[in-house]
N, C-alpha and C positions, 0 to 999 in steps of 0.2 A: 504494500500500500504506500502511495506517495505521501510523504509528510507535508502537511500544510505549512506554508511560510508563516512565521510568527508575525503578530500585528505590531511589534515594536522593533525598531532598528537600533535605538540608542537611548540610554538613560543619562540625563544631564543633571549633575549635582551643582547647586550653589555651594559655596564654601562656608562662609561665616554664618553660624547659626544652624547649619545643616550637617556639615561634616565636623567642624570644630566649634566648641562652645565659646566663641570669641567675641560676640557682639558687645557684651558688657565691658570686656577689656578694651576693645577698640573705642567704644564710646568714652571711657575714662580718659584714654590718651587724647582723643580729639577735643574733649571738653577742657582738658588741662592746657593744651596749646592754643585753642581758640580764645579762651579766657585771657591768656597771656598777651594775645594780640588785639585786645579790645572788643571781643565778641563774647561777653560773659554768658556762659551756658553751663548747665549741669550735664552729667552723663545721661541722666534720664531724658533730658530735653534733646540731646543729640540723638538718642535712640528713637524718640518720637518723631523728630523732624527728618532724619536722614537714613533710617533703616532701609536697606536694600538699594539705596541710591549710590551711584558711582562716586568715588572721591572727587572726580572732576566736576560733576554736577553739583555736589555739595559745596565745593569751593566757590563755584560761580554764584550760588545762592547767597553764601555768606558775604562775598565781595559786593554783590548788589545791595545787600542790606547795609553794609558798612559805607558804601560809596567810595571805596578805594580798594586797591589790590592788597592781598596778603603778601608777605615776604616771598621772595623767589625760592627760598629753601623751606617753605612751610611744610611741604610733603615730607621732606627729610626729617624735620623736627617731629612730625607726627609718627613717622616710621620708627624713629629712634625710641620715642616714648612707648609705642606699641610693642616693640620687640623686647623692651625692658620688662613690661608687664607680662608678655607671653612667657618669658623665661621662668617666671615665678608661678603663674596662675593658669596657663592654657591647658585645657584638656579636650580630648575628643568628645563628641556627643556620645552618650552612653549607647553601647551595642552597635555603633555605626560600622566598625571594622568588620564585624560578623555579617552585617547586612550587605555591605558592599561585596564581600567575598561570596555571598550566597547568590548574587545576581550574575548570571552567566552571560548576559547580553553585553555588547560593547558599552563602555562607560566613559564619561569625561567630566571635567569640572569647568564651569563657566561662572566666573566671579567678578564682582565689581571692584575688587581689590587690585593692587598692583601685582605683577608677577612675583616680585620679591616677597611681598607680604603673604601671598597665597602659598608659595613654596615654604616659607618659614613656618607658617601656621600648620600646614599639613605635616611637615617634618617634625615639629614639636609634638604633634598629636599622634605620630607614628603611622600616618596615613599616606605619606607621599608615594611610597613604593607601590601602593595599591592602585594608584591612579595615574602616575606619570607614564608617558610624557604628554598625555592628553589633557592639558590644563590650559584654559583660555582666560584672558583678562580683558576687562573693559577698555584698557589702553590700546587694544588691537582694533577697535572699531570707532566709528565717528561718534556715535551716541550710546551712552550707557543706559541701563535700566532706568525708567520703565519702557524705553524704546526696545524693539525686538532685535536690534542689530547683533548683540552678543550671542544670543541663542541661535540666530540664523547663521552666524559665522561659525559657531561650534558645529552645527549640523553639517554645514558645507565642508568643513575640515575633516569631519568624520565620515563623509560621504553617506549621510543619512537624510531621508526625506523628513521635512519638518512635521508633517502630519503623522509620522510614525515615531516621533520622539516623545519621551516622558521626561518632564522636568520636575525636580524636587526642590522646592523653594520654601522660605520661611517669611517672606516679606510681601507686602502688597505691591510695591513696584516690581518685584520679581515675578509675581503671579501675573501682573498686567503685561509684562514683557513677554512671558511665555505664551499667554493667550494671543497676543498680537502676532506672535510668530506662527500661530496655528498649531501649537503643541498642546498635548494633554499635560496638565500640571497637578502635582500632588502637594498639598500644603502641610508642612511640618511645623508643629507648635510645641515641641518638647524641649527647646533650649531654655537656658536659665533666664534669658531676656524676655521670654514670652509671658505677658500678663494674662490673667483670666479673660476669656472672651477673644483671645487672639485668633483662635481657630475660626470663630464666626466671621472675623474680618477677612480671613483668607478665603473662606467659602464665598463671601459676598463679592470678593474681587475676581472670582472665577475658578477657584480650585475645584477640580472634579471630586476630590476626596481630601479630607484632612485627617491627620493622625499625630500622636504625641509620643510614640514609642518606635524606635527604629527596628525593633524585632518584627513589626507589622509590615515593613516595606517590601520584602521579597514576595510576600503573599499578595499584597495589593498589586504589584507589577504583574505577577502571574495571572491574576484575574483579568487585568486589562489585556494581556496577551491572548488569553483564551477567548475573549469577547471581541 
């Protein structure tokens, strides 16, 4: 009997908040550096305003509010602060390594972070070797999330049809980007940064399914494959 072709060509993972429990750490670093440069903000406010938004888009928003440019080395300052926090506090999302290993489909990462930040985060969490070299960053496309460019770029690089891709995301901009790319998106709300009701926000943004435990992910993908 001829085996039917599966309905999924590729699983695309966001990084921060999906693979590594880094959103709270990243927000602490951004809040510290932004406040230093005249944009007083707390880590919680950074999370609320910029969760899932590319570093480039977030910087443009801040500069518009300030009416001036941030220093040329702003990203370097944030990166330095973030890596310092990572060294002490970063952990993988619970059970994500087992979930990634259980998914036999092609996989990649498509993140709003810089390549250096993504690599360092995945390495600190022990996940880099599971997913390299298929790691894509918003710096490789013209527009970051919530535009679909990054997900479409990842699919093209992986030679997958957008409509046959599953995206795993934790943010409304990420959900919006995946939907705009024509992809099925699963909303994860099990990271330490996710408040009560976050899953409802992801469903309202267009997530086909929401879940809060990575042990559920292989089964969710298997059901989509079967249907």
